[in-house]
C-alpha positions in Angstrom: -12.8 104.3 175.1 -14.8 105.0 172.0 -17.6 102.7 170.8 -20.5 102.9 168.4 -24.2 102.1 168.8 -26.9 101.7 166.2 -29.3 104.5 165.5 -32.0 102.3 167.0 -30.1 101.9 170.2 -29.4 105.6 170.4 -33.1 106.3 169.8 -34.1 104.0 172.7 -31.7 105.7 175.0 -32.9 109.2 174.0 -36.6 108.2 174.4 -35.9 106.5 177.8 -34.3 109.8 178.9 -37.5 111.7 177.9 -36.0 113.3 174.8 -37.1 113.5 171.2 -35.3 111.7 168.4 -34.6 113.7 165.2 -32.8 112.2 162.2 -30.4 114.9 161.1 -30.2 116.1 157.5 -31.5 113.0 155.7 -30.5 114.6 152.4 -26.9 114.0 153.3 -27.3 110.3 153.6 -28.1 110.1 149.9 -25.3 112.3 148.6 -22.6 111.3 151.2 -23.4 107.7 152.0 -25.2 106.5 148.9 -28.3 105.5 150.9 -31.5 105.6 148.8 -34.7 107.3 149.8 -36.5 104.0 150.7 -33.8 103.0 153.1 -33.7 106.5 154.7 -37.4 106.3 155.3 -37.0 102.7 156.7 -34.4 104.1 159.1 -36.7 106.8 160.2 -39.4 104.2 161.0 -37.0 101.6 162.5 -35.5 104.1 164.9 -38.9 105.4 165.9 -37.8 109.0 165.1 -40.0 111.8 166.3 -38.8 114.1 163.6 -36.4 114.8 160.7 -34.2 117.8 159.8 -36.1 118.3 156.6 -35.3 122.0 156.3 -31.6 121.7 155.4 -29.7 122.9 152.4 -27.0 120.5 151.3 -23.9 121.8 149.6 -21.7 119.1 147.9 -17.9 119.1 147.6 -18.2 121.0 144.3 -20.1 123.8 146.1 -23.3 122.8 144.3 -26.5 123.6 146.2 -29.0 120.8 146.6 -32.4 121.9 147.9 -34.6 118.9 148.8 -36.5 120.8 151.5 -40.0 120.3 150.0 -39.4 116.6 149.4 -38.3 115.9 153.0 -41.2 117.9 154.4 -43.6 115.8 152.3 -41.9 112.6 153.6 -42.2 113.9 157.2 -45.9 114.5 156.7 -46.4 111.0 155.3 -44.5 109.4 158.2 -46.3 111.7 160.7 -43.1 113.1 162.2 -42.2 116.7 162.9 -39.6 118.7 161.0 -36.7 120.8 162.2 -34.4 123.4 160.6 -30.7 122.9 160.2 -28.7 126.1 160.8 -25.3 124.7 161.4 -22.2 126.3 159.9 -19.3 124.3 158.4 -17.7 126.5 155.8 -18.1 129.6 153.7 -19.9 128.2 150.7 -21.8 131.2 149.4 -25.1 129.5 150.2 -25.1 129.7 154.0 -24.3 132.7 156.2 -22.6 131.9 159.6 -26.0 130.7 160.8 -29.2 129.9 158.9 -29.9 130.2 155.2 -29.5 132.8 152.5 -32.6 133.7 150.3 -34.6 130.7 151.6 -37.7 131.3 153.8 -38.8 128.5 156.1 -41.6 128.6 158.6 -42.4 126.1 161.3 -46.1 126.4 162.1 -47.7 126.1 165.5 -48.8 122.5 164.8 -45.1 121.5 164.2 -44.0 123.4 167.3 -46.6 121.6 169.4 -45.4 118.2 168.1 -41.8 119.1 169.0 -42.6 120.2 172.5 -45.3 117.7 173.3 -44.2 115.5 176.2 -41.0 117.3 176.9 -40.3 118.6 180.4 -39.5 122.2 179.7 
């Protein structure tokens, strides 16, 4: 049987299991779901997210590249959450190779890596 839970409930389950909660590709919520930036930030806070997938290139249904990487990295910094990089592959869109990005350089520094791994049993 399939059922749904809220992001807040999912976050509690993940944290109780010792995991880290990352809000995937927040840029998509704006363009696919019509959620404004203020409500995305509220969701990050309400679900007690540890990080956000700020480093993600969004390609809309018209194959238009939307790069909000800098904006979401700044938001992550203000909210004191770490950032991750999206490297998933969905379609040949001329912007993404089968993994990663094309012509975009992204670095995760040691401080960010420390935040990601802090408290995990690895």
